N, C-alpha and C positions, 0 to 999 in steps of 0.2 A: 666444188660444192653444189653448183647449180646444174644437176644431172637432169636431162630430159626424161620426163616420165616419172620422177621421184620428187615428192614433197620435201622442201628444204626444212620445214618446221616439223620436229619429231614430237613427242608427248611432253618434252620438257624444253622447248625452245630449239635453237640451232646449236648443233654440237660439232665438233671436229678436232683434229689435231691442231694445236695452235702453231702458229707461222707455217704450217704446211697447206692445210685446207682452210683453217680459219686464220687467214693473214689479215694484216692491218688495213690493206687495201679493200678486201671483202668486207669487213666489218664497217670500214667508212662508208662503202656503198650501201651497207645494210642501214646505216644511220640515216643516210640520204633518203633512202626509199622510206623510212619510217616517218621521216619529216614531212614527207609530202602529205598534204591534205589536213595537217594539224596547226594548232597555234599553242601558244603558252610555253611551258617549260617541262624538261623531262629529267627526272631524278636518276642517278647512276650509281650503283654499288658494285662491289665485287669481292671475291674470296681471296685467298692468300696465294694463289698460284703466280708463279714468276712471270707468266705471261699476262697476268691481270692488268697492270698498269698500261701496257702496250695496247691492248686490245680496248681497255676502257677509254683511253684517249682518242683511239680511232674512232670509236662509236660517238664520242661526244663531239669530236670534230665534223663528222658527217652530219650530225643534227644541227650543229652551229652553222654549217654552211647553208643549211635550208632554213635559217632564220629562227631556229628553236634555241632558247636558253637552256643550258644544262647546269644541274646542281650535282656535285660530286660529294658522295657521302662516304668514300673510301671503303676500307675492309669493313663488313657489316653483314650480318646473316641476312638470308633471302626474305625472312619474315619482316625484318625492320625495313627492308626497301618497300615492301607492300604496306607496312604501316605508314611510314613516313610519306609515301606517295598519296595515300588515300586521306592523310591528315594536313597535307600541305598544297592541295588543289592542283596537281600536276596532270598534265595531259597523257603521259605515259610515266612509268618507272621501269628501269632495266637493270638487270644483274648479269655481270661477268662472271661466269661460273659453269663448271661442268659437274657441280654437285658431288655425287659419290665416286665419279670417274677417277682415273689416274692423273697426276701432275701434269703430263704432257698434254692432256685434252683441255678444252676450254669451250665455252659456249656463251650464247647470248639469249637470255629470256626477258620478255616484256610483260608488264603489267599494265592494266587499264587504270583510269581514274578512281576507280572503286577498290584498288588493290589486288584484284584477282588476274589471273593470267588471261591474256586476251583470247578471245573466242577463235576458233578455227577459221571463221569468216574473216576476221580482221587480220589474221596471221596471213590468209591466203592473199589479202589485198596488198600487204607489204611485200610478199613474195612476186606477186605480178608486177608491181612497179619496179623491183630489184631486177627482174628478168628484162624488162624493157629497157633498162640502163639509160645511158646519157641521151640526150641532154638532161640534166639534173636542175631542180629548182636551185637557183643561186642567188642568195641574199646578197644586197649590196649595202655598203655604207652603215648606217645606224640600223639597218635590218639584220645585219649579221648577228647571230646568237652569240651570248656572253657566257663564259664560264665562271661558274659560282661554286663556292665550298660551303658545305654545312658541317661546321666543326663539332657541332653538339649532337649530331644525329644519333650517336650511339646512346648517349645519355637520356635522350628524349625517349628512345624506344625501351630501354631498361627501367626508366621511372614509370612509363605506362604500364608495362608488363606487371611490375611490382603492384600497382593498383588493382589488378584483377585477381590477386591472391587473398582470400578471406583469412587466411591463417599466418602467423609467423612460423618460421621454421627453427625456433630456439630448441636446441637439443637434437635436431635432426642432423644425422652425418650422412654426407653425399660424395660419392667419388664422381668425378667428372672426366669425361674423354672427349676432348674439343677437336680431335682428328686433325690437329694442326691446321685447322680451318678457320672459317670466320666466326666461329663461337668462341675463340680463344680468349678474347677480352669480354664479350657479352656475357657468357654463362657464368664464370667466376663472379663477375661484377652483379648480377642478378641475384644468385643464391646468397651471397654474402650480404647484399642489401636486405634479404629477408631473415637475416641472422642465423642460416645454417652453417654448420661446421663443414668446410668444403676442402676436399683433397682433389687437387687438380693434375691431370696427366694429359700429355701430348697437346701441349699448349705453347710450343715453340716452333712456329711455322717458318722455314727457310726458302720457301717457294717451291720445293721440290718434294716435301714430305707430307703433303696434304693426302689424307685417306691412306698413307703408307702403313699397312699392317696395324691400323688402329681405326677408331671411329665406329660408326653405326653398321658398316660393312665387314668389320672384324671385331664383334663384341667379345670375342675370346680374350683380347688383349686387357680390356677393362676387367673382365671376370678374374684374370690373374691378379689384378692389382687392387680390387675393390675391398679386399679384407673384411668381409662382412658388412660392409656399408651397402646402401642402396646406390646403384651405379647408374649413370646417364650418359649414353654414348650418342654423339650426334655425328653427322657427316660432314663433308666439306663446307656445304653452304648452310648447314644447320637447320634443313628444312625436315628432316627426319629425326626420329629418336628411337633407339633400342635401349631398354632398360635391363639391368643386371640385378636380380633379387639377392637376398641377404646370404643365400646359399651359394651365390656365385653363379646362377643359371640364367642365361639371357631370356628375356621376354620381349617377344617381337610385336609388330604392330596389331596383330590379331588378337594377342593376349591382352594388350593394353586396351584395345577397342572393347573387348568383352568386358573387362573390369569397369571401364567408364560407362558402357551401355547399362549395366547393371545399377550403377550408382545413380545415373540420371533417372532410370525409370524409378528407382525407390524414392526420389526427390520429386516425381512427377514432372520432371522437365526434359524427358525424352520425346521430342516432337514426332507426332505421328506413330509413336511406339515402333519406330523403325530406325535401323542403321544402314548405311550405305557401305557396301564392301565391293571387291572386285573378284574376277575368276581366280585370282591367286590366293584369295582367303581360304585358310584350312578348313577341311571338313569338320575338325573338331570346333572350330569357332561356329559353323552354322549349327551344329547339334546343340552347342551351349545356348545359342540364341534360341533354338526350338524349346529347350527346357525352360527358359524364362518367359516364353510367350512373347518373343520379340521379334518382328518381322525383318527380313534382310532384303534390301533391294540391290541388285546386281549391276554394277556400272562396268564400263570398258576399263581396262588396265590403264592407270595413270590418274594422278590426283586431280588434273583438270576435269577428268570425266565424273569422278567422284563428286566434285564440286558442282558441275552441271546438274546431276541427279538430285543433288541436296537442295539446290535453287528451285528446281522444277517442283519438288515436292515439299519445299519449305521445312527441310529437316534439320536437326541439330547436331548429328554426329555422323561422320563417315571416315574411312581411311583405308589404308593398304597394309598389307603384310610388312612391307619394308619399312614401315614406320612413320609414313606420312599421315597425318591425321588433321582433319579439318572440323571446327567446332561451329558454335552458332552463329559467329559473324559471317560465315560462309565467304571467306576470301581466299586463303591459301593455306598449305601446310606450313607449319612452323614448329620446329622441334623444342624450342624453349616454351611456347605455349603448351604443347602436349606435356612437357615435363611438369609445369605447373599444375595442370589438371590432374595428373597422376599424383602428385604430391598432395593435391586437396584432397583426394580420395583416401590416401594414407592418413592424413591428419584427422579427416571426418570420422573415419571408422576405427582408428587407433591400431589397425592390423597392418602387419609388414607385407611387403609385396609377395614374398614367399608364400603367404597364406592367401592373399587376394587372387593370385594366379590360378589357384586350384578350381577357379570357376570353369575352366575348360582343360581338356586333354587333347593335346596336339597329335595328330595322325603323322606317322614319319612321313617326311616329304624329301623327295630327291629332285634337284634342279640341276640340268645340265645346259651349258651354253656351247652351241655349235656354231663356229665361224663358217660363213658361207659366202660365195661370191656375190650372191644377189638375194637378199632377204625377201625382196617383192615376189620373187618366184614362188615362194611358199604357197601362195594362194591356188595356183594351178597344178600342185604336186599331188595328182589323184592317187598314186600308188601310196604315199605317205599318209593321206587322210584315211585310206582304207586300213592300214595298220593301226591308225589311232582308234578307229572304230573297233577294231579287233581286241585292243588292248583295254578300251573301256568295257566291252562286254565282259571280258575276262575278270575284271576287278569288281564289276556289278556295284552294289550299294556300298561295298566296303573299301572304295577308293576312287580317285578321280585322276583323269589325264588331261593335261592343258600342253597345246603346242602353239607357239605365236612367235612371230617376228618381233625383235626388240624395236622399241621406237626411237633408240638412241645410239645403237651400236650395230654392226654388220653380222648379227648373230641371230640364230633361231633358238629360242629357249623351249626346252622340254621339261615339263614339270609332272611328276607322278606322286601320288598319295596312296599309301596302302596300309593295311593293319600292321605290317612289319617292314622295317627298312630293307630287309633282304629282298622281300617282294617288289618294293618300290624300285630299288636299284636294278632289279632283274628286267622290270618293264621298261624302265627308263633307257637302259643299254640298248634294248632292241629297238626302240623308237629313234635313238640317235643314230644307230646303224641305218635305219631307213632314211632320216634326213640326209646323211651322207650320201647315200645311194641315189637320192632323188636330186639333190641340190649341190652336191660336190663338196 
């Protein structure tokens, strides 16, 4: 995991194959490194992966050996860990999860006392201490950290979310896809509490079926099952949302953000008349914002960078095409919060999602993931960047090209938008060939 010259923390924490790269020994040392220089307690949650208990115990053991008390909240959405951490005066919170990745993967992501992901600088401090290794800070006797359990953490979170919804959902029919992940208890409990009629799918986690042909990365699964209902598809740790409209058509984060931006502007609550998006946001989203006279501030890819931009400019809405959305509390992405804000627009306007989504027309987009030996080599691949310039010039104002290294996987992502899907695929295929020729 600790490769020379490569940063350990990606855009969403530390990721790796469970018990291969992300071993209990490694995670325990990560806990020891995180314990160095802090006091108080750390709250720890996880998703439904089979490796979750093993790695959660390892992280908590490392923290406890450094004199830090741990609070175990069990299987719970990432947004819940953020909320509980900031509402119970923790030093850090942590989630054992690989989000939308397959079950064999896992990860560790930390949140600060304010409930937002740690800054790059704080992550670098933990990584530096981890690379230094032993001798570790070793608590003795009464200084050893203790293990506590918060049995009502999920109830606290659901009760809090329910108070943020200004409407009841009586008569609203909702289909849920819980991705066999950490939303499997929280999402049905929340929407039933709000009196919606709820049809639940993919809510039987077995440790191996998280994100398996379901959830936010496979919205087509819920589209087949929603049967005319408004569909809400979460990912494994429930920090993303992809919606399904009443006609069975998925609405990604760009569509949802466009709907919410217009609603907030009409209410006079869109701070700075600006939304924060990323380079992945569809050209159709940008043009819809132009039509509404709403400014778009572009952040680096990753919800942590969306958050940083929102905080710097004191903005109230930002997000990613993947379904990460951040609102006025400026903490972290939470798919259940996004779902509530979408349902709030539906209730306030009386319009179905199928009609609300006409605010923007999506340009056809092709995304290719190219596995490479060294994603860091992308920066110096001059011939590839020359091909990217040529492709961009070919598309002109009627399309976009984006080539980037993944922050969580050993792949280079090639994204092309064009007026037709045929053109987008043609340009993408050419760039994939260029990636393989340059990077292997």
